[in-house]
N, C-alpha and C positions, 0 to 999 in steps of 0.2 A: 505494499500501500503506500502511495505517496505521503509524505509528511508536510504539511502546510503550517507557515509561520504566521500567525496571526500578530497583531499588534499586541505588546505586552500588556497583561492583565494587570500588571502594577501601574503602567500609563493609563489605563482604562478607569483605574479608582479601585482596585480591590481591597486595598487597606484604607485608604482615604475616604471611601465612599462618594467620590466624585462620580459626575453623569458620564456614562459611556455614549461614544459617539460611534456610527459604522466605522468599519476598518477597511483598510485597502486590502486587494488580493491579488493574484495572479491573474492573467488576462484569460485563462482557459475556462470554457464555458460547455457543460456537456448538453446535450441535446435535452435531456429533461428539464434543465434549468431554462431553456429557451421556452420550452413548452409553457412551464409553470409561468412563466414572466408572462407569456403572451395572453394566458387564459385568465391570470388575476393580476389587478392592480395592487398597489401598495395598499390602497383604503380598505380593500377587502383581505389583506393579507392575515393570515391567523396561525396559530402554534398552539399546543397542547402537549402537556406531560402525563405520562404514565409513571406513578410512585411505585416504587418498591415497598416491602410490607409494613415498613417503620412508618410510613404515611406522612402526610403533608406537614403534620404538627410535631414531627419528632425531635425539634429544636437542634436539628443537625443537619444530615445530607439533604433528605428531602425536602426540608423546610427551606434551607438555603437556595436550593434550584427553584422552588416556588416563589420566593422572595425575588429572585432575580427575574423570573417571568413576569411577576406583578410590576416591576420597576420597569420592565422593558415595555408592558402595555400602558403606564402612565406617560411613558415618556414618547410614545406613538399615538397618543391619544387612543387607545383601544379598551373596551369593556369587557370583563370578562364574560365569557360566554362564547358560543361557536363561531361567532364572526370577529372574536379578538383573540382572547387567551384563555386557558381554561387546565383543570388536571383533572385525573381519572384514578379514583384511590385504588388500590390493591391490597386488600386485605390478607390473600394468599397468593402462593406461587403460582397457583390455578387460574388465577384472574388475569394473569398478564396478556394472554394471548386474546381473550374477550375484549381486555381494555384497548389493546392495541388493534385489533379489528374495528372496534366501536370508533376510535378516534380517525381511522382512515375513512370508514361509511360516513362521518361528520363533515369530510372534506377540508380537514385541516391543513394548511400547507407543508407544516414539519412537525413531525410526531417525534417528543423526546422520550427515550427510556432511562428513567433515573436509577442506577445501577447495574453492576456486572450481573445481578442475577437474571435481569430481563435479555440476557444475549439469544439464549435459545429461542425464547419465543419471538423475539424481533427478527432473527435470522429467518425463522419460518414466514413471518408475515411480510418481511420486506422481500422476500423471495416470490411472493405471491403476488406483490403489488410493485412493480418496478417502476411505476411512474410516480409513486409516492416518495417523498423525502423522510428519512429517518435519522435521529441522532442517538447514539449510544453513549451513556456516559460511564467511564471506568472499565471498558473493555473495546475490544475491537471485533469489526464486522467487516470482512473484505466483499464488500459489495458497491456498485457504482450508485447507488440511491441511499447510502449509509455513511454518514460522518462518524468518524470515532474519536472520542474525547479521553485522554488520559491525564493523570497528574502524578507527578513524584510526591506520592505522600511520604515515601520512607525520608525525604531529604526534610520535610518539616518536623516529621516524626524524630529524627536525628535532634533537632534543635529541642524539642520538648523532652528527650533524654538527659540533654545537657543541662537543663533548667531543673529537673528533677533531682540529677546526680549533685549538684550546686546547692540544693534547698534540703534535701535529707538530712535527718539526725539521727535516724536509726539504720543507715545504710542498707535499708530494705525496701524496695521498690516494687511496685506491681504494675502488670499490664493486663486489661481485660479487653477482649476483642469479641465481635459479634458472631459472625459465622465464620469458619474457617475458610480461605479462599487465598487465592494469590494477592487480592487487593490487600485484605487485612493484614496477611503474612508480611507486606511490606511496611505497614505501621508498625509491627513487631519488632521486625528487623532494623528499621532505622531508628527506633527506640532504644532498643538494647544496645545498638551500636554507639548512640549519642551518650547514654549511661556509662558505657565502659570505657569510651575515651576519655573521660573525667576521670573516674576511680576504677578500674577492673576489679577492684575487691567488692564492689556493690553488690548485693544480691537480687536477682530480677527474676520475680514470679510471674508468669504468663499463664493466662486461664481463657478459656473462651464459652461464651454464654450458650452457642448453637442457634441462636436467632439474634436478629434485630428488634423484634419486637416483644422482650420478655422481660421488663423492667423488673420484676420481682427476682427472677434468676439472677440480674445484675447484682440486684441489691444483697442476695445472697453471698454470690462471690465476693463481693466488696468487704461485707462483715466478717468472712473468713481471713481475707487478708490483713485487713487492719487489726484483728485479734491475734495475729502472728507477729506483729510488731511493723508492717508496712506501714509508712506514712505518707508516701505520694504514690496516688494511682493514675494512670494516663488510660482511659477509656476511648475504644474507637469500636462503639458499639450500636451507634444508632439510638433508637428509641430505649434499648437496653441498658445504654449509658445513663438514663435517667434515675435509675436504679443505685448506681454508684454515688451519683449525688446526694440521693435521699439518705443512703447508709451514712455517708461522711456528715451529712448535717444533723442527722438525728445524734450521732455519738458527739459531735461538737456541742450541740445544744445539752445533752446530759451531760458534759466535763468540758468546761471551758479551758480547761488546762491542757488538753489534747492539741497537738499541732498537727492536724490531718490536711491533706490536701487533693483535690482532683485536678488533672488536666484535661481540658474539653477538646471537643475534635469537630472539624469542617466550618465551624462557624464559633464567633466569640460567645462563649458561654460562661461570660462573667455574670450575668444575672442566676443562671442554675446554681451557683455557689453561695448565694447570699443566703446566711441564717441567722438567728435571733441579735447576735451581736458583732458580725463581720460578715469575712466572704472567703471561701475555701477555695476557689477557682484559682489555681496558681497561674495557668497560662491557658491558651487553647491553641492548637493548630488550626490553621486558615485553609480551606480549600475552595478555589474560586468556582464553584460549580455556579453560582447565580450569576456572577459576571461573564462565565462562558455560556451559559444560556441566552444571556442578552448579546452578547458577540456574535454568537453564530445565528441567532435570530435575525440581527441587523442585517448580517452578510447575505443571508438567505433572502431576506426582503428586498435587497437591493440586486438581487440576481445573482449573486456568488456563492450559492450553496457548495460546501466543501464535501460533495459525494465522492466516496473511496478514498478519501484523506484521513489522517491521523493528526490529531492536533493534541500536543503534549505540553502540559504546562509544568514547570517547576520552581526552584527558587529564583532563577536568573530572569525569568520570565514575570515574578510576582504572582504566579499563579497558585503557590502555597507559601506559607509563612507562619510565625510563632506570633502571637499577641505578647503585649508586656505584662498584662494582667496585674498580678499582685508580687511580680518578680523584684527582687531587689534592684538597686543600680548596679551593684557588683554581679549579679547575676545576669543581667542586660548585657553587660559589657562583654561577659563571657560567650554568651549566646551570640553576639553580634561577631566576635572573633571568628566563631565556628562556621557562621553563616559565610562569611567572606570566602572561608577556605573551601567551603564547598562549592560556591560560585565559581571561583578560580580554578577549580579543579585539582585542588590540592588534597582534598578529601573526597573518596568515592565511595557513597552510602550504600550499603548492601541492600538487598532487596528481598533476599530470603533469610529466615531465621538460621 
């Protein structure tokens, strides 16, 4: 597959929240691009996203994508609905194909699949609808009518590992993933590498919920980790990660002398860490899903849909990052040092545990 270089998400305002503008692209245009542009004007251009099981209010991955789509709609004077932008909720994996087909039948111009779990369903549906434009987030589909969006999650996770290692007092750190996969493995690999870069002697305990929609199980795993002496947990678990925050807040409210932290994922989860007398979100790894959704939607509306191409966003492009959160100035400086080393190529972050 070809790789396309979109304008840096950093320039588009991933961190600052500045307004996105349509980006430049190469001069190539497929026949389906031309057909789509001749059949619909920008006034009637519409986009839709099919969620993963975490849901549009998961305070993480899906929510970030939906917020990006809402911002795209606002900036382009679009209304929520079939003539503008919409989401279709998937409560189970079995609903992916149904929702994708519903999106096609509703005649949306671009159909986004939010998450690698939609790959199989989108591969089937896109193959049966070759004139329809699709976008898969967090995986690749080799088809001329599908654009693939990847993020170098391991790079941001490395910075989270640095922050955790510089903050821990117990030298015991935890990682809680959602469902085991190549994508979440990248988070784990980068995080552990970041911790070990600071202090190889720190113990890192990694566990998986087995789902992105089981907050109760996430809370249970967090409880076991904190009781074992872990004082910082990085969760990459979608809605299941809300259980990690819940457990940490319960423990802190019960005993203010505890110093427990959670590192958020995909969007700034600072608000999720607020408890009675403080905030326990140490920092959050950012993933520019919303910015990418806006970027690609604008490109497609301008007639430059990236069908058959891969868009890959990392630290250098501003596609991933780490918030300052509640980091001390000393830790922020250390994180910045490692960030520059990754961007310069001095550090190559592993993608597998």
